TIVO-203343 format. One record per residue (C-alpha): x, y, z; residue number from 0. Coordinates in Angstrom, 1 decimal. Example, Ala and Ser with C-alpha at 12.3 -4.5 7.8 and 13.67 -1.06 7.14 Angstrom:
// residues 2
SITE      px      py      pz  num
SITE    12.3    -4.5     7.8    0
SITE    13.7    -1.1     7.1    1
***
This chain:
// residues 252
SITE      px      py      pz  num
SITE   145.3    33.7   -38.9    0
SITE   146.1    30.7   -42.0    1
SITE   142.6    31.6   -43.4    2
SITE   143.4    35.2   -43.1    3
SITE   146.7    34.6   -45.6    4
SITE   145.0    31.8   -48.0    5
SITE   142.0    34.1   -48.2    6
SITE   144.7    37.3   -49.6    7
SITE   146.5    35.0   -51.0    8
SITE   143.2    34.0   -53.2    9
SITE   142.1    37.7   -53.8   10
SITE   145.7    38.2   -55.1   11
SITE   145.0    36.0   -57.8   12
SITE   142.1    37.4   -58.9   13
SITE   142.8    40.7   -59.3   14
SITE   146.0    39.2   -62.1   15
SITE   143.0    36.9   -63.8   16
SITE   140.9    39.8   -63.8   17
SITE   143.5    41.9   -64.7   18
SITE   144.6    40.0   -67.6   19
SITE   141.0    39.3   -68.6   20
SITE   140.7    43.2   -69.2   21
SITE   143.8    43.3   -70.7   22
SITE   142.9    40.5   -73.6   23
SITE   139.4    42.2   -73.7   24
SITE   141.3    45.6   -74.4   25
SITE   143.5    44.1   -77.4   26
SITE   140.1    42.4   -78.5   27
SITE   138.6    45.6   -78.7   28
SITE   141.3    47.8   -80.2   29
SITE   141.5    44.6   -83.0   30
SITE   137.6    45.0   -83.4   31
SITE   137.7    49.0   -83.9   32
SITE   141.2    48.6   -86.0   33
SITE   139.7    46.3   -88.7   34
SITE   136.8    48.2   -89.9   35
SITE   139.3    51.4   -90.0   36
SITE   141.8    49.3   -92.4   37
SITE   139.9    48.2   -94.9   38
SITE   138.0    52.5   -95.2   39
SITE   141.7    53.6   -95.7   40
SITE   142.7    51.3   -98.0   41
SITE   139.7    52.0  -100.0   42
SITE   140.2    56.2   -99.9   43
SITE   143.9    54.8  -101.0   44
SITE   142.8    53.1  -104.0   45
SITE   139.6    55.2  -105.2   46
SITE   141.7    57.8  -106.7   47
SITE   144.0    55.2  -109.2   48
SITE   141.3    53.3  -109.4   49
SITE   138.3    55.6  -110.5   50
SITE   139.5    56.4  -113.9   51
SITE   140.3    52.7  -115.0   52
SITE   137.0    51.6  -114.1   53
SITE   135.9    54.0  -116.4   54
SITE   138.2    53.1  -119.0   55
SITE   137.1    49.8  -119.0   56
SITE   133.8    50.3  -118.9   57
SITE   134.0    52.1  -121.9   58
SITE   133.0    51.0  -125.4   59
SITE   136.1    48.9  -126.8   60
SITE   138.3    50.6  -130.0   61
SITE   137.5    46.7  -131.6   62
SITE   138.4    46.4  -135.3   63
SITE   137.5    49.6  -137.5   64
SITE   135.6    47.4  -140.0   65
SITE   133.4    45.5  -136.4   66
SITE   132.5    48.8  -135.9   67
SITE   132.0    51.3  -138.8   68
SITE   128.3    51.2  -139.8   69
SITE   128.4    53.6  -142.9   70
SITE   127.7    51.2  -146.3   71
SITE   130.2    49.7  -147.9   72
SITE   131.8    51.4  -151.1   73
SITE   134.2    47.8  -152.8   74
SITE   136.8    48.5  -155.3   75
SITE   137.1    45.3  -156.8   76
SITE   140.0    44.7  -159.6   77
SITE   143.7    43.9  -160.4   78
SITE   147.0    45.9  -159.2   79
SITE   145.4    49.0  -160.6   80
SITE   143.5    48.9  -157.9   81
SITE   145.4    47.0  -155.2   82
SITE   148.0    50.3  -155.7   83
SITE   150.5    48.0  -156.9   84
SITE   154.0    49.7  -156.8   85
SITE   152.9    52.5  -154.1   86
SITE   152.6    52.8  -150.6   87
SITE   150.2    52.5  -147.6   88
SITE   147.0    54.4  -148.2   89
SITE   148.4    55.6  -151.7   90
SITE   145.7    53.6  -154.1   91
SITE   143.0    55.0  -155.4   92
SITE   140.6    53.8  -153.4   93
SITE   142.4    55.3  -150.5   94
SITE   142.3    58.7  -152.2   95
SITE   138.9    57.8  -153.4   96
SITE   138.0    57.8  -149.6   97
SITE   139.0    60.7  -148.9   98
SITE   137.5    63.0  -151.7   99
SITE   134.1    61.5  -150.6  100
SITE   135.1    62.5  -147.1  101
SITE   135.5    66.1  -148.2  102
SITE   132.2    65.9  -150.3  103
SITE   130.2    64.8  -146.7  104
SITE   129.2    61.2  -148.5  105
SITE   129.6    58.8  -145.5  106
SITE   130.9    55.8  -147.2  107
SITE   133.8    53.6  -146.7  108
SITE   135.5    52.5  -149.0  109
SITE   136.9    49.4  -148.9  110
SITE   140.3    48.2  -151.6  111
SITE   139.6    44.4  -152.8  112
SITE   142.0    44.7  -155.4  113
SITE   144.5    41.3  -156.1  114
SITE   147.5    42.2  -158.1  115
SITE   147.7    39.6  -161.4  116
SITE   143.8    39.0  -160.8  117
SITE   142.3    37.9  -164.4  118
SITE   138.1    39.0  -165.2  119
SITE   138.5    34.3  -164.2  120
SITE   139.9    35.4  -160.9  121
SITE   137.4    38.1  -160.2  122
SITE   134.5    35.7  -160.3  123
SITE   136.1    33.0  -158.5  124
SITE   136.3    36.1  -155.6  125
SITE   132.5    36.6  -156.0  126
SITE   131.6    35.2  -152.9  127
SITE   134.5    37.0  -150.8  128
SITE   132.9    40.4  -152.4  129
SITE   129.1    39.3  -151.4  130
SITE   130.6    38.6  -147.7  131
SITE   130.8    42.6  -147.4  132
SITE   127.3    43.6  -148.6  133
SITE   128.2    46.7  -150.5  134
SITE   125.7    49.6  -151.6  135
SITE   128.1    50.1  -154.2  136
SITE   131.5    48.5  -156.3  137
SITE   133.6    50.0  -158.5  138
SITE   134.3    47.2  -161.1  139
SITE   138.0    47.0  -163.2  140
SITE   138.9    44.2  -164.7  141
SITE   140.2    42.7  -167.8  142
SITE   144.1    44.3  -167.7  143
SITE   145.6    41.6  -167.2  144
SITE   143.3    39.6  -169.6  145
SITE   144.4    41.5  -172.7  146
SITE   148.5    41.5  -171.4  147
SITE   147.8    37.7  -171.8  148
SITE   146.1    37.7  -174.6  149
SITE   143.2    36.0  -173.3  150
SITE   140.0    35.3  -175.8  151
SITE   137.3    38.5  -175.6  152
SITE   134.8    36.0  -175.2  153
SITE   136.2    34.3  -172.2  154
SITE   137.0    37.6  -170.3  155
SITE   133.6    39.8  -171.8  156
SITE   131.6    36.5  -170.5  157
SITE   133.5    36.2  -167.2  158
SITE   132.8    39.9  -166.7  159
SITE   129.1    39.8  -167.3  160
SITE   129.0    36.9  -164.4  161
SITE   131.0    39.3  -161.8  162
SITE   128.8    42.5  -162.8  163
SITE   125.5    40.6  -163.2  164
SITE   126.2    38.4  -159.6  165
SITE   127.2    41.7  -158.0  166
SITE   123.5    43.4  -159.7  167
SITE   121.7    40.3  -158.9  168
SITE   122.4    40.9  -155.2  169
SITE   121.3    44.1  -155.3  170
SITE   124.9    46.4  -155.6  171
SITE   125.0    49.0  -157.4  172
SITE   128.1    48.7  -160.0  173
SITE   129.9    51.5  -162.3  174
SITE   132.3    49.9  -164.8  175
SITE   136.0    51.2  -164.9  176
SITE   137.3    49.7  -168.1  177
SITE   141.2    50.0  -169.4  178
SITE   143.0    49.4  -172.7  179
SITE   145.9    48.2  -174.7  180
SITE   149.4    49.0  -176.0  181
SITE   148.8    50.1  -179.7  182
SITE   151.3    46.5  -180.8  183
SITE   148.0    44.7  -179.3  184
SITE   146.6    45.3  -183.3  185
SITE   143.3    47.4  -184.2  186
SITE   141.2    44.6  -184.1  187
SITE   141.7    43.2  -180.1  188
SITE   142.1    46.1  -179.0  189
SITE   138.2    47.3  -180.3  190
SITE   136.8    44.0  -179.2  191
SITE   138.4    44.5  -175.7  192
SITE   137.1    48.1  -175.3  193
SITE   133.7    47.5  -176.3  194
SITE   133.8    45.1  -173.3  195
SITE   133.0    47.6  -171.5  196
SITE   130.4    49.4  -173.5  197
SITE   128.1    46.3  -174.0  198
SITE   127.8    45.1  -169.9  199
SITE   127.8    49.3  -169.3  200
SITE   124.4    48.6  -171.7  201
SITE   123.4    45.2  -171.1  202
SITE   123.1    46.5  -167.6  203
SITE   122.3    49.4  -167.2  204
SITE   125.6    50.9  -165.5  205
SITE   127.8    53.7  -165.6  206
SITE   131.3    53.1  -167.2  207
SITE   134.5    55.0  -166.8  208
SITE   136.1    54.1  -170.6  209
SITE   139.7    54.5  -169.5  210
SITE   140.5    54.7  -165.8  211
SITE   144.3    56.1  -165.9  212
SITE   142.7    59.3  -168.3  213
SITE   144.9    62.4  -167.6  214
SITE   147.5    60.0  -166.1  215
SITE   148.2    57.5  -168.3  216
SITE   151.4    59.2  -170.1  217
SITE   151.8    62.3  -168.3  218
SITE   155.4    62.5  -166.5  219
SITE   155.2    61.9  -162.9  220
SITE   152.2    60.2  -162.8  221
SITE   153.1    56.7  -164.1  222
SITE   155.5    54.2  -162.5  223
SITE   158.5    52.9  -164.8  224
SITE   156.6    50.2  -166.3  225
SITE   154.2    52.4  -167.6  226
SITE   151.2    49.9  -166.2  227
SITE   150.4    51.6  -162.6  228
SITE   149.8    54.4  -161.8  229
SITE   152.6    56.5  -159.3  230
SITE   150.8    58.0  -156.0  231
SITE   150.5    61.5  -157.7  232
SITE   148.7    59.8  -160.3  233
SITE   146.2    57.5  -158.1  234
SITE   145.0    60.8  -157.1  235
SITE   144.1    61.6  -160.5  236
SITE   142.5    58.4  -160.9  237
SITE   140.7    58.4  -157.9  238
SITE   139.2    62.5  -159.3  239
SITE   138.2    60.4  -162.1  240
SITE   136.4    58.1  -160.3  241
SITE   134.0    60.2  -158.3  242
SITE   132.1    61.6  -161.0  243
SITE   131.4    57.8  -161.7  244
SITE   129.9    57.1  -158.4  245
SITE   128.4    60.1  -157.4  246
SITE   125.4    59.2  -159.1  247
SITE   124.9    55.6  -156.9  248
SITE   125.4    57.6  -153.5  249
SITE   123.1    58.8  -150.9  250
SITE   123.6    61.3  -148.6  251
***
């Protein structure tokens, strides 16, 4: 009887142990089934928002305009007349020149390298910076500040000669944009000053615009109060003056 009682207790214990084991196995199976489901659910939920994000990330970055623009460079190299002093952003003559060339379907990138106050000597010193742009064409406009300061014609001419000669030697197609001086500087000085552009244009066989401010200087609304720099409206005309100067140097 005692043996039967002990066997009954042992059987009961075995049933308890077996039940616990079964529950553990069931829980383990449930967790195992749940774990694969969770990543699957997460991937489905994240697939839609992440899809466009991945596409945007895969697209090429816009980056710097100059770094991505493969058009040949046309550099406008000069002083404040080129820089567009006294006008707003996008209102210099190089800005309007870009628009004119785009309209005519010439694929060039116009770069404004005008700095107010520059003399021909400053232009010589800046040549390495200009050459680093690897320009195909350069519109050179210097001399006005030399003349207004009464600098020696010989020095200005030598500097401008070096600018044009260096650019030409580097394979750059050059166009010269001339300027003149007010009559109070005297006819002799003004004539020598004006002749500089003609002399260099002939020497290097480059096209020349005798007066950058043609149809602008002295015209109401075209010049600023200083009577030296063009207004935005005037720069539109300046750009139109430059277009026929550079067209023979461009390729479509």
